[in-house]
C-alpha positions, -999 to +999 in steps of 0.1 A: -211+492+270-225+515+247-249+550+253-265+573+232-267+607+242-297+632+226-304+669+227-333+679+237-349+705+251-337+713+290-310+692+282-295+649+270-311+620+277-294+588+281-300+559+268-273+528+282-268+495+268-246+468+281-250+427+277-238+409+310-221+375+310-247+347+322-250+331+360-228+297+348-196+322+348-175+323+371-191+351+401-158+373+398-161+378+357-205+392+363-194+413+396-168+428+376-192+438+347-219+446+370-190+473+388-173+476+352-211+496+340-225+503+372-192+530+366-199+541+332-240+552+340-219+571+370-198+587+345-229+594+319-233+638+319-272+643+315-299+666+326-329+644+322-337+608+327-316+581+323-323+548+299-307+517+307-315+484+282-298+459+292-294+421+287-284+407+327-291+374+322-314+373+354-345+356+362-365+380+390-387+347+398-406+370+423-402+404+445-382+398+481-393+422+517-378+460+503-373+457+468-408+472+461-393+508+449-370+484+423-395+456+409-431+466+405-456+436+411-458+420+378-430+393+379-438+356+363-417+328+372-412+305+409-427+324+436-417+296+459-377+303+444-344+312+470-321+343+460-289+328+455-262+360+467-242+359+441-268+354+410-275+385+381-307+386+400-291+404+429-261+419+413-293+438+386-311+447+427-279+458+435-272+480+403-304+491+405-309+503+442-278+524+441-280+542+404-317+546+412-332+529+390-362+505+386-371+472+358-402+490+345-416+466+330-424+452+361-447+476+373-470+472+340-492+443+337-491+422+308-523+434+283-541+404+276 
């Protein structure tokens, strides 16, 4: 985990980053990592946006009902995929929900 604070007019912007273990790692280890990163994000003092650049080793596949605020229309993968409650995907959605984050690249259509 790391963060960088940039002083801008009107306050600070924070850029935070982290690497999360892949889905084959024990669920307890991944839960701990997401919890620690969530706590880390919460401790960042800022007055402006928080940008999170993170490799969460998650496949979104599709947007489920109730995820419209977090995940945009532009998700690729298997639209028939089921969601495993212990997957990094669900841990990511939970993190985004609790910190009012969005998965930005899913809100933009890939340019041809």
